[in-house]
N, C-alpha and C positions, 0 to 999 in steps of 0.2 A: 579402492574405496573413494568416494567422492565427498569432499567437504562442501557444505552448503552455508551460505551467508544470506540471511533474510533481513531485508532493510525496510523499515516503515518510516513514515513521516513523523507521527506523533508518539510520544512516550506512552500515551494511553493505548494506542494500537499494539505497541510492543508488549505492554504488561498483559493485556487481554490474551494475546496470542501465546505468550509464554505460559500463562496459567493453563490455557487449554491444552498446550503441548507438553505440560509438565517439565518445563525447562528450569534449570537452576540459575540463580543470579551469578553474574561474574563481577566481582568487586574490584579486581585488580586493574581494570581498564580505566577507571576514573570517570566513567559515564555509564548510564544504564545499559546493561547488556545481559543476555541470558544464553545458555547453551545446553546442549545435550551431546554427550560423547558416547559413541557406540564402540563395542569391541569388534575386532576383525571378523568374528563369527556371525555378526549381525547382518552381514550382506553388503549392499552397495554404498551405504552411507558411512562416512567417517564422522567428522564433527559437524554438528548443526549449531550455528551461532545466530543470534537475533539481536538487533539493536535499532533504535530510532536514529535518523539522520537529519531531523528538522524539516520544517516547511521548505519546499522547493529544494530538498536535499542540501540545505545550506551547510550542514556540518559534515558532509560525506568526505570531502578531501582531508579534513582535519582528523576524522576518526578512522579513516581507512587503514593507515599503517598499524594502529593498535588492533583493529579488528582482524586483520589478515596476516599478522606477523607469523602465526603458527598454522595457517591454513594453506592448502595446496591448490592453487588455481581454482577457487571455489565457484560453484554454481551460485550466481548472484540473483536473488529473487526479490523483485519489487513487490511488496505485499501490503495489503490494507484495504481501505475503502475507496470508492469512487462515486461520482455522481452520474446518474443516467442521463444520456442525451437522447437515446432511442426511446420513443414513447411506449414501446411494449415492455420495456424492462421494469421489473418490480424490485422492491427491497429484498436483499439477500441473494439476488441472482448473481451467479458466479461468472466472471470474465477471465478468459485465457486468450488475450489478444496475440495475434501473430506479429503485429507491428504496432509501433507507437509513433504518433505524429508529434514532432518536436516543436520547440518554441518558434523556430524560423521556417517551419514547414517541412523540415527534413523527416524522412521516414526511417525509423530504427527497428530492425527486426530482432526478435528473440531467437534463441538457439533452437533450430528445428527439432533436434532430438529431445531436448528437455520439454519443449511444447508438446510433442507427440506423447511423451510419457505421462504428462499431466492430463492430457485430453483423454487418454485411455482410462484414467481414474475418474474423470468427470466428463463423460461424453455429452452431457447436456449443457455444458458451459457455452457461453457466447464467445465466438472467435472474432476475427476481423481486426478492427482498428480501435485503438484507444488514443484519446487526445490528451496531451499534457499542455496545460494552460499556464500563462504567467500569473493570472489572477483567478480567484474563485468565480465560478459561473453559478449565480444564485437564483435568478428568476426564470420562470417557465419560458418567457420570451427569449432570454439569452440562450437558454439551453436549446430551444428550437432553432435559433439562428445558427448556433455552432453545429448542430446536427445536419442541417441542410447544406452548410458550407463545407463540411469535412466528411460526412457520412460516418463519423466515429460513433461508436455505440455509447461511450461514456468518457468522462473527463477526470483527470487528477492533476496534481501539481508537481509530481516527482518522477514518474516512471521514465520519461525520455532522458532525464538527467542521469538517472541511475544506470540505464542501459548504455548511454554514451560513455559513462565512466568505466563501466565493466568492460566495454569493448577496448578502451584505451589501455586497460590493465591486462588484456588478453584472457579475460574470464568469460565463460558462457553465461547466459542470462535467461531469465524467465519473468513473466509478470503474472501474479495471482491477485486479482482484485474482486471485490464484491460490492454491490450497490447499496449505499447507505441512504440515498435520497433519489426519488424518481424524477423524471423529466417534468412532471406536473407540480412538483413540490417547490415552494418558495423558501429560500434561505435568506433571512435578513442579513445585510452586509455587516451589521454590528456583531453577529456571531463570530465572524472571522477575526475580529479584533481581540477576542478572548485568548486566542492561541498565540504564544510567543514564537518568534522565529526558530527557537530551538525545539519547538514541538511540545511545549508544556502548556497546561491549562491551569494557571494559578487560581485557587479558590477565591481569592480576593477579587480578581478581575471578573469572575463569573458572578459573584454576589453584586458587585458594583453595576454590572450590566443589567441584571434583573431588577435592581432597584431604580435605575435611571431609564430603562427601556422595558417595562413589564410586558409589552406586547410581544417581545421575543421569546417569552417563556414557553408558550405552546410549541413554537417552532423548534426550540432547543430540545424539548422533551421528545418530540417526534424524531428529530435527528439522532438523539441519544439511543432511542429504541432501534432505529434503523442501523446505526453504527454497530450496536451489539449483535444484531442478527447477521449483519454482513461479516463481521469478524469471526463469528461462529462458522460461517460457510467457508471462509478462507482457512481457518484452523483445521477443519475437517479434511480439506484437500492436502494441506501441508502434512498432516498426520499420516495420510495415506501415502504420500510421496516418500516419507522417511521410514516407513515400516520395512 
């Protein structure tokens, strides 16, 4: 039986996925986490655990010991949303990249067997390359520049860091992401300041942003809808993987 550890950046992503997958909260870890434990008769999955690790996986090294203390070389899945770089991608399109381009141009590969299993369940998913960026890529011009420079279909802030960490721990890995914003969509830089490094979105910060920068409201609402649709797509595939 294979244990699975699903890692997101934001607490919001973890909560939505946990709700969709009907996971129960785990209070003993001291930070937000959810899990599903199967009996041996259920097949190939042992324990599924899900937790946020902050923007740019900032909390991964601190949370890893508690997350994995009772897991057996888990399949580590970087899950959540991403921004499209390829102009043909639309909101909620699913990505199963074979490789992730890291912060210094290094290429990190997911585990072939895990990727093949996921692709059998989602044959229409985009494959190829995902880019992990140091900073958010928010304007159509920036997205086009990154697309032409790297040929990556989409961008996030964590997957390369998660894959590199999993490799150092001797764990297999997979990336399951879906598009929350298209290559044509503009994301004001102010939206990124609402999120804390720990992956939380404090209500006070959001209210203050909308009061001081009301022009960001329609962009935030569009991103919110895109994020919800993207996480639904991710949850469907994760549910199929654990059946």
